[in-house]
PyMOL Python script that loads the backbone (N, CA, C, O; Angstrom):
from pymol import cmd

cmd.read_pdbstr("""\
ATOM      1  N   UNK A   1      -6.280-210.775  16.941  1.00  0.00           N
ATOM      2  CA  UNK A   1      -4.925-210.284  16.733  1.00  0.00           C
ATOM      3  C   UNK A   1      -4.947-209.249  15.606  1.00  0.00           C
ATOM      4  O   UNK A   1      -5.504-209.486  14.534  1.00  0.00           O
ATOM      5  N   UNK A   2      -4.345-208.130  15.866  1.00  0.00           N
ATOM      6  CA  UNK A   2      -4.303-207.041  14.904  1.00  0.00           C
ATOM      7  C   UNK A   2      -3.025-207.130  14.080  1.00  0.00           C
ATOM      8  O   UNK A   2      -1.938-207.286  14.638  1.00  0.00           O
ATOM      9  N   UNK A   3      -3.143-207.034  12.779  1.00  0.00           N
ATOM     10  CA  UNK A   3      -1.980-207.041  11.892  1.00  0.00           C
ATOM     11  C   UNK A   3      -1.418-205.625  11.840  1.00  0.00           C
ATOM     12  O   UNK A   3      -2.070-204.706  11.345  1.00  0.00           O
ATOM     13  N   UNK A   4      -0.222-205.460  12.346  1.00  0.00           N
ATOM     14  CA  UNK A   4       0.431-204.156  12.459  1.00  0.00           C
ATOM     15  C   UNK A   4       1.280-203.915  11.214  1.00  0.00           C
ATOM     16  O   UNK A   4       1.966-204.828  10.752  1.00  0.00           O
ATOM     17  N   UNK A   5       1.245-202.684  10.657  1.00  0.00           N
ATOM     18  CA  UNK A   5       2.108-202.401   9.512  1.00  0.00           C
ATOM     19  C   UNK A   5       3.581-202.442   9.935  1.00  0.00           C
ATOM     20  O   UNK A   5       3.931-202.077  11.058  1.00  0.00           O
ATOM     21  N   UNK A   6       4.417-202.885   9.025  1.00  0.00           N
ATOM     22  CA  UNK A   6       5.851-202.901   9.272  1.00  0.00           C
ATOM     23  C   UNK A   6       6.439-201.597   8.758  1.00  0.00           C
ATOM     24  O   UNK A   6       6.235-201.218   7.605  1.00  0.00           O
ATOM     25  N   UNK A   7       7.160-200.929   9.620  1.00  0.00           N
ATOM     26  CA  UNK A   7       7.803-199.677   9.226  1.00  0.00           C
ATOM     27  C   UNK A   7       9.121-200.026   8.542  1.00  0.00           C
ATOM     28  O   UNK A   7       9.982-200.694   9.114  1.00  0.00           O
ATOM     29  N   UNK A   8       9.256-199.548   7.282  1.00  0.00           N
ATOM     30  CA  UNK A   8      10.474-199.800   6.521  1.00  0.00           C
ATOM     31  C   UNK A   8      10.650-198.676   5.503  1.00  0.00           C
ATOM     32  O   UNK A   8       9.767-197.834   5.342  1.00  0.00           O
ATOM     33  N   UNK A   9      11.783-198.667   4.824  1.00  0.00           N
ATOM     34  CA  UNK A   9      12.151-197.554   3.938  1.00  0.00           C
ATOM     35  C   UNK A   9      11.186-197.342   2.773  1.00  0.00           C
ATOM     36  O   UNK A   9      11.002-196.202   2.346  1.00  0.00           O
ATOM     37  N   UNK A  10      10.571-198.386   2.248  1.00  0.00           N
ATOM     38  CA  UNK A  10       9.674-198.245   1.104  1.00  0.00           C
ATOM     39  C   UNK A  10       8.217-198.013   1.493  1.00  0.00           C
ATOM     40  O   UNK A  10       7.354-197.891   0.624  1.00  0.00           O
ATOM     41  N   UNK A  11       7.943-197.951   2.779  1.00  0.00           N
ATOM     42  CA  UNK A  11       6.573-197.788   3.248  1.00  0.00           C
ATOM     43  C   UNK A  11       6.325-196.387   3.793  1.00  0.00           C
ATOM     44  O   UNK A  11       7.145-195.484   3.631  1.00  0.00           O
ATOM     45  N   UNK A  12       5.199-196.232   4.431  1.00  0.00           N
ATOM     46  CA  UNK A  12       4.830-194.963   5.051  1.00  0.00           C
ATOM     47  C   UNK A  12       5.755-194.695   6.233  1.00  0.00           C
ATOM     48  O   UNK A  12       6.102-195.608   6.983  1.00  0.00           O
ATOM     49  N   UNK A  13       6.143-193.449   6.387  1.00  0.00           N
ATOM     50  CA  UNK A  13       7.026-193.076   7.493  1.00  0.00           C
ATOM     51  C   UNK A  13       6.365-193.421   8.828  1.00  0.00           C
ATOM     52  O   UNK A  13       5.171-193.191   9.024  1.00  0.00           O
ATOM     53  N   UNK A  14       7.150-193.966   9.723  1.00  0.00           N
ATOM     54  CA  UNK A  14       6.632-194.376  11.025  1.00  0.00           C
ATOM     55  C   UNK A  14       5.987-193.239  11.794  1.00  0.00           C
ATOM     56  O   UNK A  14       4.952-193.429  12.432  1.00  0.00           O
ATOM     57  N   UNK A  15       6.585-192.068  11.739  1.00  0.00           N
ATOM     58  CA  UNK A  15       6.035-190.918  12.456  1.00  0.00           C
ATOM     59  C   UNK A  15       4.678-190.502  11.876  1.00  0.00           C
ATOM     60  O   UNK A  15       3.785-190.078  12.609  1.00  0.00           O
ATOM     61  N   UNK A  16       4.536-190.629  10.553  1.00  0.00           N
ATOM     62  CA  UNK A  16       3.248-190.331   9.920  1.00  0.00           C
ATOM     63  C   UNK A  16       2.172-191.315  10.400  1.00  0.00           C
ATOM     64  O   UNK A  16       1.063-190.917  10.755  1.00  0.00           O
ATOM     65  N   UNK A  17       2.519-192.594  10.402  1.00  0.00           N
ATOM     66  CA  UNK A  17       1.577-193.599  10.888  1.00  0.00           C
ATOM     67  C   UNK A  17       1.190-193.323  12.342  1.00  0.00           C
ATOM     68  O   UNK A  17       0.016-193.398  12.706  1.00  0.00           O
ATOM     69  N   UNK A  18       2.170-193.010  13.149  1.00  0.00           N
ATOM     70  CA  UNK A  18       1.922-192.722  14.554  1.00  0.00           C
ATOM     71  C   UNK A  18       0.954-191.554  14.701  1.00  0.00           C
ATOM     72  O   UNK A  18      -0.009-191.644  15.462  1.00  0.00           O
ATOM     73  N   UNK A  19       1.194-190.478  13.996  1.00  0.00           N
ATOM     74  CA  UNK A  19       0.337-189.290  14.098  1.00  0.00           C
ATOM     75  C   UNK A  19      -1.080-189.586  13.592  1.00  0.00           C
ATOM     76  O   UNK A  19      -2.060-189.156  14.200  1.00  0.00           O
ATOM     77  N   UNK A  20      -1.181-190.307  12.498  1.00  0.00           N
ATOM     78  CA  UNK A  20      -2.497-190.619  11.925  1.00  0.00           C
ATOM     79  C   UNK A  20      -3.320-191.514  12.849  1.00  0.00           C
ATOM     80  O   UNK A  20      -4.508-191.266  13.060  1.00  0.00           O
ATOM     81  N   UNK A  21      -2.701-192.540  13.394  1.00  0.00           N
ATOM     82  CA  UNK A  21      -3.436-193.436  14.286  1.00  0.00           C
ATOM     83  C   UNK A  21      -3.718-192.782  15.629  1.00  0.00           C
ATOM     84  O   UNK A  21      -4.720-193.095  16.271  1.00  0.00           O
ATOM     85  N   UNK A  22      -2.848-191.880  16.060  1.00  0.00           N
ATOM     86  CA  UNK A  22      -3.128-191.141  17.292  1.00  0.00           C
ATOM     87  C   UNK A  22      -4.335-190.224  17.092  1.00  0.00           C
ATOM     88  O   UNK A  22      -5.173-190.096  17.985  1.00  0.00           O
ATOM     89  N   UNK A  23      -4.425-189.592  15.933  1.00  0.00           N
ATOM     90  CA  UNK A  23      -5.585-188.742  15.623  1.00  0.00           C
ATOM     91  C   UNK A  23      -6.864-189.583  15.617  1.00  0.00           C
ATOM     92  O   UNK A  23      -7.892-189.154  16.140  1.00  0.00           O
ATOM     93  N   UNK A  24      -6.803-190.773  15.029  1.00  0.00           N
ATOM     94  CA  UNK A  24      -7.961-191.668  15.011  1.00  0.00           C
ATOM     95  C   UNK A  24      -8.335-192.085  16.434  1.00  0.00           C
ATOM     96  O   UNK A  24      -9.516-192.139  16.776  1.00  0.00           O
ATOM     97  N   UNK A  25      -7.338-192.378  17.254  1.00  0.00           N
ATOM     98  CA  UNK A  25      -7.563-192.780  18.645  1.00  0.00           C
ATOM     99  C   UNK A  25      -8.284-191.674  19.410  1.00  0.00           C
ATOM    100  O   UNK A  25      -9.256-191.932  20.120  1.00  0.00           O
ATOM    101  N   UNK A  26      -7.806-190.455  19.262  1.00  0.00           N
ATOM    102  CA  UNK A  26      -8.430-189.321  19.947  1.00  0.00           C
ATOM    103  C   UNK A  26      -9.860-189.093  19.456  1.00  0.00           C
ATOM    104  O   UNK A  26     -10.747-188.785  20.252  1.00  0.00           O
ATOM    105  N   UNK A  27     -10.087-189.241  18.152  1.00  0.00           N
ATOM    106  CA  UNK A  27     -11.429-189.032  17.598  1.00  0.00           C
ATOM    107  C   UNK A  27     -12.413-190.082  18.121  1.00  0.00           C
ATOM    108  O   UNK A  27     -13.547-189.747  18.465  1.00  0.00           O
ATOM    109  N   UNK A  28     -11.997-191.321  18.183  1.00  0.00           N
ATOM    110  CA  UNK A  28     -12.871-192.374  18.701  1.00  0.00           C
ATOM    111  C   UNK A  28     -13.110-192.164  20.186  1.00  0.00           C
ATOM    112  O   UNK A  28     -14.219-192.377  20.676  1.00  0.00           O
ATOM    113  N   UNK A  29     -12.071-191.745  20.907  1.00  0.00           N
ATOM    114  CA  UNK A  29     -12.203-191.420  22.325  1.00  0.00           C
ATOM    115  C   UNK A  29     -13.271-190.339  22.525  1.00  0.00           C
ATOM    116  O   UNK A  29     -14.107-190.437  23.423  1.00  0.00           O
ATOM    117  N   UNK A  30     -13.230-189.316  21.681  1.00  0.00           N
ATOM    118  CA  UNK A  30     -14.213-188.234  21.758  1.00  0.00           C
ATOM    119  C   UNK A  30     -15.612-188.748  21.435  1.00  0.00           C
ATOM    120  O   UNK A  30     -16.584-188.337  22.069  1.00  0.00           O
ATOM    121  N   UNK A  31     -15.721-189.634  20.462  1.00  0.00           N
ATOM    122  CA  UNK A  31     -17.026-190.206  20.109  1.00  0.00           C
ATOM    123  C   UNK A  31     -17.592-191.035  21.263  1.00  0.00           C
ATOM    124  O   UNK A  31     -18.789-190.974  21.541  1.00  0.00           O
ATOM    125  N   UNK A  32     -16.744-191.799  21.927  1.00  0.00           N
ATOM    126  CA  UNK A  32     -17.178-192.588  23.082  1.00  0.00           C
ATOM    127  C   UNK A  32     -17.682-191.662  24.185  1.00  0.00           C
ATOM    128  O   UNK A  32     -18.746-191.893  24.759  1.00  0.00           O
ATOM    129  N   UNK A  33     -16.914-190.616  24.475  1.00  0.00           N
ATOM    130  CA  UNK A  33     -17.329-189.652  25.503  1.00  0.00           C
ATOM    131  C   UNK A  33     -18.647-188.986  25.136  1.00  0.00           C
ATOM    132  O   UNK A  33     -19.520-188.822  25.989  1.00  0.00           O
ATOM    133  N   UNK A  34     -18.796-188.602  23.872  1.00  0.00           N
ATOM    134  CA  UNK A  34     -20.020-187.931  23.430  1.00  0.00           C
ATOM    135  C   UNK A  34     -21.231-188.847  23.560  1.00  0.00           C
ATOM    136  O   UNK A  34     -22.298-188.410  23.991  1.00  0.00           O
ATOM    137  N   UNK A  35     -21.073-190.109  23.191  1.00  0.00           N
ATOM    138  CA  UNK A  35     -22.182-191.048  23.300  1.00  0.00           C
ATOM    139  C   UNK A  35     -22.542-191.302  24.758  1.00  0.00           C
ATOM    140  O   UNK A  35     -23.719-191.401  25.102  1.00  0.00           O
ATOM    141  N   UNK A  36     -21.531-191.408  25.612  1.00  0.00           N
ATOM    142  CA  UNK A  36     -21.785-191.640  27.032  1.00  0.00           C
ATOM    143  C   UNK A  36     -22.545-190.480  27.669  1.00  0.00           C
ATOM    144  O   UNK A  36     -23.378-190.692  28.550  1.00  0.00           O
ATOM    145  N   UNK A  37     -22.264-189.270  27.232  1.00  0.00           N
ATOM    146  CA  UNK A  37     -22.888-188.109  27.856  1.00  0.00           C
ATOM    147  C   UNK A  37     -24.187-187.676  27.173  1.00  0.00           C
ATOM    148  O   UNK A  37     -24.906-186.824  27.695  1.00  0.00           O
ATOM    149  N   UNK A  38     -24.490-188.254  26.015  1.00  0.00           N
ATOM    150  CA  UNK A  38     -25.740-187.912  25.320  1.00  0.00           C
ATOM    151  C   UNK A  38     -26.930-188.356  26.172  1.00  0.00           C
ATOM    152  O   UNK A  38     -26.945-189.467  26.703  1.00  0.00           O
ATOM    153  N   UNK A  39     -27.904-187.496  26.291  1.00  0.00           N
ATOM    154  CA  UNK A  39     -29.094-187.797  27.082  1.00  0.00           C
ATOM    155  C   UNK A  39     -29.786-189.045  26.551  1.00  0.00           C
ATOM    156  O   UNK A  39     -29.985-189.210  25.348  1.00  0.00           O
ATOM    157  N   UNK A  40     -30.145-189.916  27.485  1.00  0.00           N
ATOM    158  CA  UNK A  40     -30.862-191.141  27.137  1.00  0.00           C
ATOM    159  C   UNK A  40     -31.900-191.373  28.222  1.00  0.00           C
ATOM    160  O   UNK A  40     -31.598-191.933  29.276  1.00  0.00           O
ATOM    161  N   UNK A  41     -33.103-190.947  27.962  1.00  0.00           N
ATOM    162  CA  UNK A  41     -34.147-190.926  28.971  1.00  0.00           C
ATOM    163  C   UNK A  41     -35.362-191.718  28.477  1.00  0.00           C
ATOM    164  O   UNK A  41     -35.827-191.528  27.354  1.00  0.00           O
ATOM    165  N   UNK A  42     -35.853-192.588  29.317  1.00  0.00           N
ATOM    166  CA  UNK A  42     -37.004-193.402  28.971  1.00  0.00           C
ATOM    167  C   UNK A  42     -38.226-192.589  28.581  1.00  0.00           C
ATOM    168  O   UNK A  42     -39.051-193.048  27.790  1.00  0.00           O
ATOM    169  N   UNK A  43     -38.352-191.378  29.129  1.00  0.00           N
ATOM    170  CA  UNK A  43     -39.509-190.533  28.795  1.00  0.00           C
ATOM    171  C   UNK A  43     -39.509-190.118  27.328  1.00  0.00           C
ATOM    172  O   UNK A  43     -40.541-189.717  26.792  1.00  0.00           O
ATOM    173  N   UNK A  44     -38.355-190.215  26.684  1.00  0.00           N
ATOM    174  CA  UNK A  44     -38.268-189.846  25.270  1.00  0.00           C
ATOM    175  C   UNK A  44     -38.727-190.974  24.345  1.00  0.00           C
ATOM    176  O   UNK A  44     -38.844-190.777  23.136  1.00  0.00           O
ATOM    177  N   UNK A  45     -38.984-192.136  24.903  1.00  0.00           N
ATOM    178  CA  UNK A  45     -39.342-193.305  24.100  1.00  0.00           C
ATOM    179  C   UNK A  45     -40.734-193.852  24.368  1.00  0.00           C
ATOM    180  O   UNK A  45     -41.294-194.530  23.507  1.00  0.00           O
ATOM    181  N   UNK A  46     -41.310-193.582  25.531  1.00  0.00           N
ATOM    182  CA  UNK A  46     -42.567-194.250  25.880  1.00  0.00           C
ATOM    183  C   UNK A  46     -43.725-193.981  24.921  1.00  0.00           C
ATOM    184  O   UNK A  46     -44.603-194.835  24.805  1.00  0.00           O
ATOM    185  N   UNK A  47     -43.777-192.830  24.220  1.00  0.00           N
ATOM    186  CA  UNK A  47     -44.880-192.667  23.265  1.00  0.00           C
ATOM    187  C   UNK A  47     -44.860-193.701  22.127  1.00  0.00           C
ATOM    188  O   UNK A  47     -45.865-193.893  21.441  1.00  0.00           O
ATOM    189  N   UNK A  48     -43.719-194.359  21.933  1.00  0.00           N
ATOM    190  CA  UNK A  48     -43.586-195.355  20.865  1.00  0.00           C
ATOM    191  C   UNK A  48     -44.027-196.752  21.304  1.00  0.00           C
ATOM    192  O   UNK A  48     -44.087-197.669  20.485  1.00  0.00           O
ATOM    193  N   UNK A  49     -44.329-196.914  22.566  1.00  0.00           N
ATOM    194  CA  UNK A  49     -44.767-198.213  23.070  1.00  0.00           C
ATOM    195  C   UNK A  49     -43.890-198.693  24.202  1.00  0.00           C
ATOM    196  O   UNK A  49     -42.835-198.120  24.475  1.00  0.00           O
ATOM    197  N   UNK A  50     -44.331-199.745  24.858  1.00  0.00           N
ATOM    198  CA  UNK A  50     -43.653-200.222  26.067  1.00  0.00           C
ATOM    199  C   UNK A  50     -42.273-200.839  25.817  1.00  0.00           C
ATOM    200  O   UNK A  50     -41.470-200.940  26.745  1.00  0.00           O
ATOM    201  N   UNK A  51     -41.990-201.248  24.590  1.00  0.00           N
ATOM    202  CA  UNK A  51     -40.714-201.900  24.311  1.00  0.00           C
ATOM    203  C   UNK A  51     -39.700-200.972  23.646  1.00  0.00           C
ATOM    204  O   UNK A  51     -38.561-201.371  23.402  1.00  0.00           O
ATOM    205  N   UNK A  52     -40.101-199.755  23.358  1.00  0.00           N
ATOM    206  CA  UNK A  52     -39.224-198.853  22.615  1.00  0.00           C
ATOM    207  C   UNK A  52     -37.957-198.517  23.377  1.00  0.00           C
ATOM    208  O   UNK A  52     -36.872-198.505  22.794  1.00  0.00           O
ATOM    209  N   UNK A  53     -38.074-198.242  24.679  1.00  0.00           N
ATOM    210  CA  UNK A  53     -36.886-197.876  25.456  1.00  0.00           C
ATOM    211  C   UNK A  53     -35.888-199.022  25.509  1.00  0.00           C
ATOM    212  O   UNK A  53     -34.693-198.810  25.301  1.00  0.00           O
ATOM    213  N   UNK A  54     -36.358-200.229  25.784  1.00  0.00           N
ATOM    214  CA  UNK A  54     -35.424-201.361  25.869  1.00  0.00           C
ATOM    215  C   UNK A  54     -34.784-201.648  24.511  1.00  0.00           C
ATOM    216  O   UNK A  54     -33.613-202.022  24.452  1.00  0.00           O
ATOM    217  N   UNK A  55     -35.527-201.483  23.432  1.00  0.00           N
ATOM    218  CA  UNK A  55     -34.958-201.664  22.088  1.00  0.00           C
ATOM    219  C   UNK A  55     -33.901-200.588  21.826  1.00  0.00           C
ATOM    220  O   UNK A  55     -32.821-200.882  21.312  1.00  0.00           O
ATOM    221  N   UNK A  56     -34.214-199.360  22.178  1.00  0.00           N
ATOM    222  CA  UNK A  56     -33.262-198.269  21.985  1.00  0.00           C
ATOM    223  C   UNK A  56     -32.011-198.487  22.836  1.00  0.00           C
ATOM    224  O   UNK A  56     -30.900-198.203  22.387  1.00  0.00           O
ATOM    225  N   UNK A  57     -32.184-198.990  24.058  1.00  0.00           N
ATOM    226  CA  UNK A  57     -31.044-199.274  24.941  1.00  0.00           C
ATOM    227  C   UNK A  57     -30.157-200.356  24.329  1.00  0.00           C
ATOM    228  O   UNK A  57     -28.932-200.238  24.347  1.00  0.00           O
ATOM    229  N   UNK A  58     -30.764-201.401  23.792  1.00  0.00           N
ATOM    230  CA  UNK A  58     -30.009-202.471  23.142  1.00  0.00           C
ATOM    231  C   UNK A  58     -29.214-201.929  21.955  1.00  0.00           C
ATOM    232  O   UNK A  58     -28.046-202.274  21.777  1.00  0.00           O
ATOM    233  N   UNK A  59     -29.844-201.089  21.152  1.00  0.00           N
ATOM    234  CA  UNK A  59     -29.165-200.492  19.992  1.00  0.00           C
ATOM    235  C   UNK A  59     -28.011-199.595  20.431  1.00  0.00           C
ATOM    236  O   UNK A  59     -26.930-199.631  19.843  1.00  0.00           O
ATOM    237  N   UNK A  60     -28.248-198.792  21.466  1.00  0.00           N
ATOM    238  CA  UNK A  60     -27.193-197.895  21.965  1.00  0.00           C
ATOM    239  C   UNK A  60     -26.022-198.708  22.515  1.00  0.00           C
ATOM    240  O   UNK A  60     -24.864-198.395  22.240  1.00  0.00           O
ATOM    241  N   UNK A  61     -26.320-199.740  23.284  1.00  0.00           N
ATOM    242  CA  UNK A  61     -25.259-200.585  23.841  1.00  0.00           C
ATOM    243  C   UNK A  61     -24.434-201.239  22.734  1.00  0.00           C
ATOM    244  O   UNK A  61     -23.210-201.320  22.838  1.00  0.00           O
ATOM    245  N   UNK A  62     -25.097-201.705  21.679  1.00  0.00           N
ATOM    246  CA  UNK A  62     -24.389-202.330  20.554  1.00  0.00           C
ATOM    247  C   UNK A  62     -23.490-201.311  19.846  1.00  0.00           C
ATOM    248  O   UNK A  62     -22.365-201.624  19.457  1.00  0.00           O
ATOM    249  N   UNK A  63     -23.997-200.109  19.688  1.00  0.00           N
ATOM    250  CA  UNK A  63     -23.206-199.060  19.052  1.00  0.00           C
ATOM    251  C   UNK A  63     -22.011-198.707  19.913  1.00  0.00           C
ATOM    252  O   UNK A  63     -20.906-198.538  19.397  1.00  0.00           O
ATOM    253  N   UNK A  64     -22.210-198.592  21.212  1.00  0.00           N
ATOM    254  CA  UNK A  64     -21.117-198.304  22.137  1.00  0.00           C
ATOM    255  C   UNK A  64     -20.050-199.396  22.068  1.00  0.00           C
ATOM    256  O   UNK A  64     -18.855-199.103  22.074  1.00  0.00           O
ATOM    257  N   UNK A  65     -20.483-200.647  22.003  1.00  0.00           N
ATOM    258  CA  UNK A  65     -19.543-201.767  21.907  1.00  0.00           C
ATOM    259  C   UNK A  65     -18.718-201.687  20.621  1.00  0.00           C
ATOM    260  O   UNK A  65     -17.522-201.979  20.637  1.00  0.00           O
ATOM    261  N   UNK A  66     -19.335-201.298  19.522  1.00  0.00           N
ATOM    262  CA  UNK A  66     -18.602-201.149  18.260  1.00  0.00           C
ATOM    263  C   UNK A  66     -17.559-200.043  18.364  1.00  0.00           C
ATOM    264  O   UNK A  66     -16.444-200.186  17.862  1.00  0.00           O
ATOM    265  N   UNK A  67     -17.918-198.951  19.010  1.00  0.00           N
ATOM    266  CA  UNK A  67     -16.934-197.877  19.217  1.00  0.00           C
ATOM    267  C   UNK A  67     -15.767-198.367  20.075  1.00  0.00           C
ATOM    268  O   UNK A  67     -14.610-198.051  19.800  1.00  0.00           O
ATOM    269  N   UNK A  68     -16.077-199.132  21.102  1.00  0.00           N
ATOM    270  CA  UNK A  68     -15.023-199.669  21.966  1.00  0.00           C
ATOM    271  C   UNK A  68     -14.118-200.641  21.198  1.00  0.00           C
ATOM    272  O   UNK A  68     -12.908-200.666  21.421  1.00  0.00           O
ATOM    273  N   UNK A  69     -14.699-201.433  20.303  1.00  0.00           N
ATOM    274  CA  UNK A  69     -13.901-202.337  19.476  1.00  0.00           C
ATOM    275  C   UNK A  69     -12.993-201.548  18.542  1.00  0.00           C
ATOM    276  O   UNK A  69     -11.828-201.902  18.365  1.00  0.00           O
ATOM    277  N   UNK A  70     -13.516-200.485  17.946  1.00  0.00           N
ATOM    278  CA  UNK A  70     -12.698-199.642  17.066  1.00  0.00           C
ATOM    279  C   UNK A  70     -11.583-198.981  17.862  1.00  0.00           C
ATOM    280  O   UNK A  70     -10.453-198.869  17.385  1.00  0.00           O
ATOM    281  N   UNK A  71     -11.899-198.548  19.064  1.00  0.00           N
ATOM    282  CA  UNK A  71     -10.904-197.912  19.940  1.00  0.00           C
ATOM    283  C   UNK A  71      -9.776-198.894  20.251  1.00  0.00           C
ATOM    284  O   UNK A  71      -8.599-198.538  20.198  1.00  0.00           O
ATOM    285  N   UNK A  72     -10.143-200.117  20.571  1.00  0.00           N
ATOM    286  CA  UNK A  72      -9.157-201.156  20.878  1.00  0.00           C
ATOM    287  C   UNK A  72      -8.281-201.473  19.665  1.00  0.00           C
ATOM    288  O   UNK A  72      -7.067-201.634  19.793  1.00  0.00           O
ATOM    289  N   UNK A  73      -8.901-201.561  18.492  1.00  0.00           N
ATOM    290  CA  UNK A  73      -8.154-201.814  17.260  1.00  0.00           C
ATOM    291  C   UNK A  73      -7.121-200.714  17.019  1.00  0.00           C
ATOM    292  O   UNK A  73      -5.954-201.001  16.751  1.00  0.00           O
ATOM    293  N   UNK A  74      -7.545-199.477  17.113  1.00  0.00           N
ATOM    294  CA  UNK A  74      -6.634-198.360  16.856  1.00  0.00           C
ATOM    295  C   UNK A  74      -5.543-198.313  17.927  1.00  0.00           C
ATOM    296  O   UNK A  74      -4.392-197.991  17.628  1.00  0.00           O
ATOM    297  N   UNK A  75      -5.898-198.629  19.162  1.00  0.00           N
ATOM    298  CA  UNK A  75      -4.905-198.669  20.238  1.00  0.00           C
ATOM    299  C   UNK A  75      -3.840-199.730  19.949  1.00  0.00           C
ATOM    300  O   UNK A  75      -2.649-199.483  20.143  1.00  0.00           O
ATOM    301  N   UNK A  76      -4.263-200.908  19.486  1.00  0.00           N
ATOM    302  CA  UNK A  76      -3.312-201.960  19.120  1.00  0.00           C
ATOM    303  C   UNK A  76      -2.400-201.507  17.980  1.00  0.00           C
ATOM    304  O   UNK A  76      -1.190-201.733  18.015  1.00  0.00           O
ATOM    305  N   UNK A  77      -2.993-200.865  16.969  1.00  0.00           N
ATOM    306  CA  UNK A  77      -2.198-200.372  15.840  1.00  0.00           C
ATOM    307  C   UNK A  77      -1.175-199.346  16.316  1.00  0.00           C
ATOM    308  O   UNK A  77       0.003-199.421  15.966  1.00  0.00           O
ATOM    309  N   UNK A  78      -1.632-198.397  17.108  1.00  0.00           N
ATOM    310  CA  UNK A  78      -0.747-197.345  17.597  1.00  0.00           C
ATOM    311  C   UNK A  78       0.378-197.922  18.454  1.00  0.00           C
ATOM    312  O   UNK A  78       1.532-197.513  18.329  1.00  0.00           O
ATOM    313  N   UNK A  79       0.048-198.845  19.298  1.00  0.00           N
ATOM    314  CA  UNK A  79       1.059-199.483  20.146  1.00  0.00           C
ATOM    315  C   UNK A  79       2.087-200.229  19.301  1.00  0.00           C
ATOM    316  O   UNK A  79       3.290-200.118  19.536  1.00  0.00           O
ATOM    317  N   UNK A  80       1.609-200.986  18.320  1.00  0.00           N
ATOM    318  CA  UNK A  80       2.515-201.734  17.443  1.00  0.00           C
ATOM    319  C   UNK A  80       3.410-200.832  16.608  1.00  0.00           C
ATOM    320  O   UNK A  80       4.570-201.157  16.354  1.00  0.00           O
ATOM    321  N   UNK A  81       2.869-199.703  16.185  1.00  0.00           N
ATOM    322  CA  UNK A  81       3.672-198.729  15.436  1.00  0.00           C
ATOM    323  C   UNK A  81       4.728-198.112  16.343  1.00  0.00           C
ATOM    324  O   UNK A  81       5.900-198.021  15.979  1.00  0.00           O
ATOM    325  N   UNK A  82       4.301-197.691  17.522  1.00  0.00           N
ATOM    326  CA  UNK A  82       5.232-197.051  18.462  1.00  0.00           C
ATOM    327  C   UNK A  82       6.355-197.996  18.889  1.00  0.00           C
ATOM    328  O   UNK A  82       7.485-197.566  19.120  1.00  0.00           O
ATOM    329  N   UNK A  83       6.032-199.285  18.992  1.00  0.00           N
ATOM    330  CA  UNK A  83       7.055-200.269  19.356  1.00  0.00           C
ATOM    331  C   UNK A  83       8.185-200.345  18.340  1.00  0.00           C
ATOM    332  O   UNK A  83       9.292-200.763  18.680  1.00  0.00           O
ATOM    333  N   UNK A  84       7.924-199.947  17.102  1.00  0.00           N
ATOM    334  CA  UNK A  84       8.933-200.011  16.050  1.00  0.00           C
ATOM    335  C   UNK A  84       9.742-198.724  15.912  1.00  0.00           C
ATOM    336  O   UNK A  84      10.756-198.703  15.214  1.00  0.00           O
ATOM    337  N   UNK A  85       9.307-197.668  16.561  1.00  0.00           N
ATOM    338  CA  UNK A  85       9.994-196.383  16.431  1.00  0.00           C
ATOM    339  C   UNK A  85      11.131-196.277  17.436  1.00  0.00           C
ATOM    340  O   UNK A  85      11.067-196.842  18.528  1.00  0.00           O
ATOM    341  N   UNK A  86      12.174-195.546  17.054  1.00  0.00           N
ATOM    342  CA  UNK A  86      13.301-195.383  17.986  1.00  0.00           C
ATOM    343  C   UNK A  86      12.933-194.550  19.191  1.00  0.00           C
ATOM    344  O   UNK A  86      13.771-194.324  20.064  1.00  0.00           O
TER     345      UNK A  86
END
""", "prot")
cmd.dss("prot")
cmd.show_as("cartoon", "prot")
cmd.util.cbc("prot")
cmd.orient("prot")
């Protein structure tokens, strides 16, 4: 569960929060796309040994999962902020 900021008179303006989290959402989206399209070829790893490609694949998958988690977090924040705006 994501803790969403409460928009109120003494806090950050709701529109500012919306714009900032939308910018973060777009940036993470771009990072996900860039990682997905980055070349990942077994021929680039075999000189390091027979397990290098599978290790690199595991690391890449873990990194991709972290980006997806960050994307989901920012999406929840943005949704919660937008729900409070008129």
